[in-house]
Every structure is written in C-alpha cells, then in structure tokens.
C-alpha distance (Angstrom), angle and dihedral (degrees) to the residues before:
residue distance angle dihedral
M1 . . .
K2 3.79 . .
V3 3.80 113.9 .
F4 3.82 117.7 -157.4
L5 3.80 106.8 -155.9
N6 3.79 122.2 -159.2
D7 3.76 98.2 -143.7
R8 3.81 90.6 -176.6
H9 3.79 95.4 61.1
P10 3.86 93.2 103.6
L11 3.81 88.1 66.3
H12 3.78 87.6 74.8
H13 3.81 104.7 67.3
G14 3.75 114.8 146.6
R15 3.77 119.6 -154.0
H16 3.84 98.6 -154.0
E17 3.76 143.6 -5.4
M18 3.80 128.5 -154.7
F19 3.81 110.9 -109.1
R20 3.80 121.6 174.7
G21 3.78 96.2 -31.3
E22 3.77 101.9 -37.4
L23 3.79 139.8 76.4
V24 3.78 110.9 -110.1
P25 3.83 131.7 175.9
C26 3.80 112.1 -83.9
F27 3.77 118.6 -95.0
E28 3.81 90.4 -154.9
V29 3.81 104.2 74.4
P30 3.84 137.4 161.4
A31 3.84 90.7 -111.1
R32 3.82 88.2 72.6
A33 3.81 92.4 70.5
D34 3.80 92.2 35.8
Y35 3.80 91.7 59.0
V36 3.81 91.1 49.8
L37 3.81 91.4 50.0
Q38 3.81 91.0 49.3
E39 3.78 91.6 49.9
L40 3.80 90.9 50.7
R41 3.80 88.9 52.8
D42 3.78 95.1 44.3
R43 3.80 90.7 52.8
S44 3.82 94.5 38.8
F45 3.77 88.3 -125.6
G46 3.78 123.6 159.1
T47 3.78 136.7 -9.9
V48 3.78 109.5 -87.0
Q49 3.78 117.8 -146.8
S50 3.78 141.0 154.9
A51 3.79 128.7 -113.6
P52 3.83 131.2 -124.8
P53 3.82 117.5 -112.5
I54 3.78 116.8 -78.8
E55 3.80 122.0 -118.6
R56 3.78 119.1 -119.2
A57 3.82 88.6 -127.0
T58 3.81 89.5 61.3
L59 3.78 91.2 53.8
E60 3.81 90.5 48.3
R61 3.79 90.2 58.5
V62 3.84 85.6 72.7
H63 3.81 108.4 16.5
A64 3.81 132.1 54.6
A65 3.81 115.8 -104.8
R66 3.81 94.4 -126.7
Y67 3.82 90.6 52.0
L68 3.79 90.7 52.1
D69 3.80 89.9 47.7
F70 3.79 89.0 53.1
L71 3.82 94.7 49.6
T72 3.82 92.2 46.5
G73 3.82 93.9 59.0
A74 3.80 102.4 22.3
W75 3.80 98.7 105.8
D76 3.79 93.9 48.0
E77 3.81 90.0 49.7
W78 3.78 91.1 49.1
V79 3.80 92.9 52.9
A80 3.81 91.1 43.8
L81 3.79 88.9 61.6
D82 3.81 90.4 60.7
P83 3.81 127.8 -9.4
D84 3.82 88.7 -137.8
N85 3.80 87.3 65.1
A86 3.79 87.1 78.9
Q87 3.81 85.4 78.6
R88 3.83 94.1 47.6
D89 3.79 133.0 65.8
A90 3.79 118.3 -123.5
L91 3.81 114.5 -111.8
P92 3.83 124.7 172.6
S93 3.77 122.2 -114.5
Y94 3.81 104.6 -171.6
W95 3.79 139.3 24.9
P96 3.83 137.8 -158.9
I97 3.81 99.0 -116.7
R98 3.84 126.5 167.5
T99 3.84 116.0 -19.0
F100 3.82 92.9 13.0
R101 3.81 120.4 110.0
S102 3.78 122.0 -112.4
D103 3.79 99.4 173.7
V104 3.81 94.5 78.3
L105 3.79 114.3 75.7
P106 3.84 108.3 -137.5
A107 3.80 120.3 -134.9
S108 3.82 89.2 -138.3
F109 3.81 113.4 93.1
P110 3.82 94.2 -148.7
A111 3.83 88.7 52.2
R112 3.80 91.6 51.2
L113 3.81 90.2 45.9
G114 3.80 87.3 59.2
L115 3.78 94.0 41.5
F116 3.81 91.3 58.6
S117 3.82 98.4 42.2
F118 3.81 138.9 61.9
D119 3.79 104.1 -161.7
A120 3.80 143.3 27.8
G121 3.78 94.5 -127.0
S122 3.81 99.4 83.0
P123 3.80 110.3 79.0
L124 3.77 116.8 -155.4
T125 3.82 110.2 -142.4
A126 3.78 139.8 -178.0
G127 3.80 91.4 -89.3
T128 3.80 101.0 35.8
W129 3.81 97.4 103.0
E130 3.80 95.7 46.3
A131 3.80 92.9 46.5
A132 3.81 93.5 46.1
R133 3.79 93.5 45.5
Q134 3.81 92.5 51.7
G135 3.77 89.9 47.3
A136 3.79 88.4 55.7
A137 3.80 88.2 49.1
C138 3.82 89.9 54.8
A139 3.82 90.3 50.0
A140 3.79 91.0 51.4
A141 3.81 90.8 47.7
G142 3.79 90.8 50.2
A143 3.79 90.9 52.3
A144 3.80 89.9 48.0
A145 3.80 88.8 53.8
L146 3.81 90.4 56.5
L147 3.79 90.2 48.5
A148 3.81 88.0 52.7
G149 3.81 91.0 56.0
E150 3.81 106.8 -88.2
R151 3.81 114.3 146.0
S152 3.80 92.6 -144.6
A153 3.79 144.7 -7.3
F154 3.79 138.5 -177.4
V155 3.79 129.4 -137.0
L156 3.80 109.9 -150.9
T157 3.75 104.2 -165.9
R158 3.75 147.5 126.9
P159 2.97 148.9 -127.8
P160 3.79 88.4 59.6
G161 3.79 120.6 -126.1
H162 3.80 119.9 -155.2
H163 3.82 96.5 95.3
A164 3.82 92.6 54.4
G165 3.79 113.1 100.2
P166 3.79 133.4 -166.0
D167 3.80 91.8 -72.9
F168 3.81 109.0 3.9
F169 3.77 142.4 68.9
G170 3.79 130.7 -150.8
G171 3.78 142.2 123.7
Y172 3.85 88.9 61.3
C173 3.85 88.5 -60.9
F174 3.86 129.1 119.1
L175 3.83 107.6 161.2
N176 3.79 120.6 29.0
N177 3.78 103.6 -123.7
A178 3.80 96.4 -179.2
A179 3.81 92.1 50.2
I180 3.80 91.2 47.8
A181 3.79 90.2 51.5
A182 3.80 91.7 48.5
Q183 3.79 91.2 50.3
V184 3.81 91.4 49.2
L185 3.78 88.5 53.0
R186 3.79 90.7 50.5
D187 3.79 92.7 47.1
G188 3.80 88.8 48.3
G189 3.79 92.5 60.2
M190 3.79 106.6 -85.5
E191 3.82 104.4 136.0
R192 3.78 95.5 -160.9
V193 3.81 127.2 25.1
A194 3.79 131.6 177.3
V195 3.78 130.8 -150.4
L196 3.81 115.3 -155.6
D197 3.81 114.4 -165.8
V198 3.82 114.9 -162.1
D199 3.79 97.1 166.8
Y200 3.83 115.7 123.1
H201 3.81 89.5 -117.9
H202 3.79 121.1 63.4
G203 3.81 115.1 -102.5
N204 3.80 93.8 -123.5
G205 3.81 93.3 165.6
T206 3.79 94.0 54.0
Q207 3.80 90.8 47.4
A208 3.82 91.0 50.7
I209 3.80 92.6 50.7
F210 3.80 95.9 51.7
Y211 3.81 102.5 26.2
E212 3.82 96.0 112.5
R213 3.79 96.9 38.6
E214 3.77 130.0 93.6
D215 3.80 97.3 -166.6
V216 3.81 95.1 69.5
F217 3.81 117.1 51.2
F218 3.81 115.9 -156.9
A219 3.79 122.7 -158.0
S220 3.78 125.3 175.1
V221 3.81 134.4 -176.0
H222 3.79 108.4 -165.6
G223 3.76 150.7 134.1
D224 3.81 114.7 -61.8
P225 3.84 107.8 -92.8
H226 3.82 89.5 -141.7
T227 3.80 84.8 80.9
E228 3.81 106.8 5.1
Y229 3.81 135.4 73.8
P230 3.06 132.0 -66.4
Y231 3.84 83.6 33.6
Y232 3.80 99.0 -178.7
L233 3.81 99.9 67.9
G234 3.78 137.7 32.1
Y235 3.80 103.0 72.1
A236 3.79 120.4 147.4
D237 3.81 94.1 -117.0
E238 3.82 91.7 64.1
R239 3.79 99.7 100.7
G240 3.79 103.0 153.8
E241 3.79 132.6 -89.7
G242 3.81 136.8 -109.1
A243 3.79 109.9 -14.8
G244 3.78 88.4 -1.9
L245 3.80 96.1 60.4
G246 3.79 107.5 130.9
C247 3.81 93.1 16.2
N248 3.79 96.4 95.7
L249 3.80 120.5 73.7
N250 3.81 122.2 -177.4
L251 3.80 119.1 -173.8
P252 3.81 106.1 -174.9
L253 3.78 117.5 -172.2
P254 3.79 131.3 -167.8
K255 3.78 124.2 -103.3
G256 3.78 109.4 -89.2
T257 3.82 95.5 37.4
D258 3.83 111.8 158.7
F259 3.78 127.3 -140.7
A260 3.82 96.5 -96.7
R261 3.77 93.1 57.7
W262 3.82 92.6 39.7
R263 3.81 90.3 51.4
D264 3.79 90.6 52.5
A265 3.81 88.9 56.6
L266 3.82 90.4 48.0
R267 3.80 88.4 53.9
V268 3.81 90.5 53.5
A269 3.78 90.9 50.0
L270 3.80 93.3 49.8
Q271 3.79 91.6 48.0
A272 3.80 90.0 53.0
I273 3.78 90.9 49.0
A274 3.80 90.2 52.5
A275 3.79 91.3 48.4
H276 3.79 89.6 52.7
G277 3.79 89.5 58.7
A278 3.80 97.0 -124.1
Q279 3.77 115.4 -176.2
A280 3.82 95.5 -162.5
L281 3.78 136.8 19.4
V282 3.79 132.0 -141.5
V283 3.81 114.1 -164.0
S284 3.77 119.6 -156.5
L285 3.80 93.5 -148.6
G286 3.76 111.2 -155.2
V287 3.78 117.6 162.4
D288 3.80 96.3 -170.0
T289 3.79 83.7 110.4
F290 3.82 84.0 83.5
E291 3.80 115.3 120.9
A292 3.83 93.8 -120.9
D293 3.81 97.9 46.1
P294 3.81 108.6 132.8
I295 3.81 98.3 -142.2
S296 3.80 102.5 33.0
G297 3.79 138.5 64.5
F298 3.81 117.0 -143.5
R299 3.80 124.4 105.7
L300 3.78 108.9 -133.0
A301 3.81 116.2 146.8
S302 3.81 124.7 -144.1
D303 3.83 93.9 -103.1
D304 3.81 90.1 52.6
Y305 3.80 89.3 69.0
L306 3.78 90.3 66.4
R307 3.81 88.3 61.8
V308 3.81 90.7 45.3
G309 3.79 89.3 58.1
A310 3.80 92.0 46.2
D311 3.84 92.5 50.0
I312 3.82 90.9 51.3
A313 3.81 91.3 47.7
A314 3.81 90.2 53.1
A315 3.81 88.1 66.2
G316 3.80 85.6 74.6
L317 3.80 96.1 -140.1
P318 3.80 132.0 132.5
T319 3.79 99.1 -99.5
L320 3.77 135.4 -158.8
F321 3.80 117.9 -166.5
V322 3.80 116.6 -154.8
L323 3.82 120.2 -168.7
E324 3.78 115.0 -118.8
G325 3.83 126.8 156.1
G326 3.81 136.3 -12.2
Y327 3.80 120.4 137.1
A328 3.80 105.0 -177.8
V329 3.76 81.4 95.7
A330 3.79 101.6 -168.9
E331 3.82 91.4 52.3
V332 3.81 97.9 42.7
G333 3.79 94.0 89.9
R334 3.78 95.6 52.4
N335 3.80 93.6 44.5
V336 3.81 95.1 48.5
V337 3.79 95.2 45.9
N338 3.79 90.4 46.5
V339 3.83 88.5 60.4
L340 3.81 90.6 49.6
A341 3.80 92.8 45.0
G342 3.77 92.3 48.4
F343 3.78 89.3 52.0
V344 3.82 94.6 50.0
Q345 3.82 94.2 43.7
E346 3.81 91.1 52.4
C-alpha cells in the first residue's frame, strides 16, 4: 500500500483551544501522525512517499475562492494586527449566525475569522495553511494513485479535514482532504464515488460539500449529534437534497456503543455504498471510536480495527484511506495500522 506522508504537518501545532469556557492544550497534536508513521515503520507496512504540490484549481473544485484567499493570508493578517500575535494562535470570537449576513466580506480580520469558522476549538497558527495545503496535496496524490490502478492507498496527514466545509473551518479541520480526493476521482473519470466516514464525530463538512450531488455518496457512522459534536448536523433524516436526495446516509449511534453494534452500522453503510454503484471509495479514517479516546464515547478495542479493515476490503472497491481523528495519542498508530493491515490481509 502506498502511503502519502504530509511531511509539513508539524508546522500546524496549536497552543490552545477553547473548551467550555477555558483555554486548554490542544487534543489535535503532531504526535498523532508521528505515532502512525512509527507504527508503519515498526511493522514494515506500506511504501512511504511525498506528494507534489496541489494546484489552486484543484482546491477550488471543493472550496470557495474567497475562503482559500482568507486561509492563504490569514496568519500574516493576524500578526499585522499586533506583532505580539506572533506568539498567540488565532481563535474566533464571534460568528454570523441566523439573521446575520454572510455574503458581504468584512474588512475586519477578526470578523472574517468568525465568518469562515464554526467553533473556537480550531487554532489557526503560523504553519496552518502550509500544513493543510500539503495534506490536500497528499489526498489528491492518493486519489491519482487509485486512478492509476492501485488497489488502495493511505494519506497520513494532519490537520484532519472532514469538518471543513466549502467555506468554513472547524473541528481542527481547514481543508477537506476526503472531499478533495473524491473530487479528483470524479474528475479522473470515476462516474460514482463514495465517501465513508468512520470517525466518531460526524463529517459535517463532507456532507455539506456533496449534499446536493448524486455522483458522490456520503455515508457516516458516528456519535449521535443530540449529545455529540458537531451537534448541528449528522441526524438520520438528512438524506440529501435535489439531485442528491438519497445519496446521504447518516447512522448516528449512542455514546457507549460497542463494536458489535457499531459493526452492524458499518455493514449498513457498505451495503448502501454498493447499491449506489460506487466505483471507488474514500474512507475518512478516524480512530477516535477507540474505547480509551479522551473526547469520544464508543468502545472499540485495538483488535477490532483489524476487522474494520477487513469489512471495508470486502466491498471490493479501490480504496483511499485518509487520516482524520483519534486522540488517545499513544494508541493512534496501532489502531490506524490495524485498519490498513486488516484491509490488505482480506
């Protein structure tokens, strides 16, 4: 299996995130990817390589131009407000919710920071744009590998991507790597593509990007948004709109769900993907479903991830895995590589 490593991921290293009224150390840290890379090496798994730069036009197939403009210059604008900001991460303070306008681009940087975000838990740092852009490049390269005939590939990157929408960041995500990969597959000739999100948290950004499209099927198994982040999306009655009606499948599960019940939901998702006629599969691979994850609530054990990989392999599709969440940092490597190993062994 080819592994596309984002070697610039350490450039994004947030100091703090806002959590329930206080600044706390970030859960999303560079060590997450480092542990995965070490596990790959320890188990002699995969061929690790870099990716060529991604074209702006490829990003614009998924993300709005004014959002990309904002991300490109955000750090410089933040520091221009106050030189001391170079020692502080940028976090939003206000947002244009219901009845506010979002079509007018404010001159104020803090106002635009809020316009293009949906939470205060995703610090924007000096290296965020470069790290996110190279992660998107790895996703595009992984999709290109599938188009060239590879059975599978893995994108080892951070920051993650599935919470990033067409023109907003949040949930530690800035560019939607899985959506970019799916679009590259479509542009490369795949008529129907599926994105399977197995992260504990619903992939609201991916859903938003493809919600009105019939060519990309989105299926997600996740914590019930009645109680779990991102709260405002991920309910079972969200089935798509317009041409995309019936092409969005949410399978929310209650906190405390064990592997047997979770695996049943995965089976339903894979059956729906097969019924859609997908020719390739992108997996948003979050392992925050792990029983010891500090900010999640499912009860999967490390060995269960071998069966997850085998179940996905049984779908028989060219498959690209893209790293998303997983915050029991020391176990992330083992859990991720178990999925990949289970897939290859099947």
